[in-house]
C-alpha positions in Angstrom: 7.2 43.9 51.3 5.1 41.0 52.6 4.7 39.6 49.1 8.4 39.9 48.6 9.1 38.0 51.8 6.6 35.3 51.0 8.2 34.8 47.5 11.6 34.6 49.2 10.3 31.9 51.6 8.8 29.9 48.7 11.8 30.1 46.5 14.5 29.6 49.1 12.6 27.1 51.3 13.6 29.1 54.4 10.9 29.8 56.9 11.3 33.4 58.0 8.3 33.1 60.4 7.5 30.1 62.5 3.9 29.3 63.3 4.1 30.9 66.8 5.1 34.3 65.3 2.4 34.0 62.6 -0.2 33.3 65.2 1.0 36.3 67.2 0.8 38.5 64.1 -2.7 37.3 63.4 -3.7 38.1 66.9 -2.2 41.6 66.7 -4.0 42.3 63.4 -7.3 41.1 65.0 -6.9 43.4 68.0 -6.0 46.4 65.8 -9.2 45.9 63.8 -11.2 45.5 66.9 -9.7 48.7 68.3 -10.4 50.6 65.1 -14.1 49.5 65.2 -14.4 50.6 68.8 -13.0 54.0 68.0 -15.5 54.4 65.2 -18.3 53.4 67.6 -17.2 56.1 70.1 -17.4 58.9 67.6 
């Protein structure tokens, strides 16, 4: 799905995500990874 959306953005020239949303998504991904590693440490 993400690849499809990226391709749409490139071909159409429309930005589906602005930089702010992209930064928020990156932060969410980082926190999820951190959370997963903490859960592994607790086991």
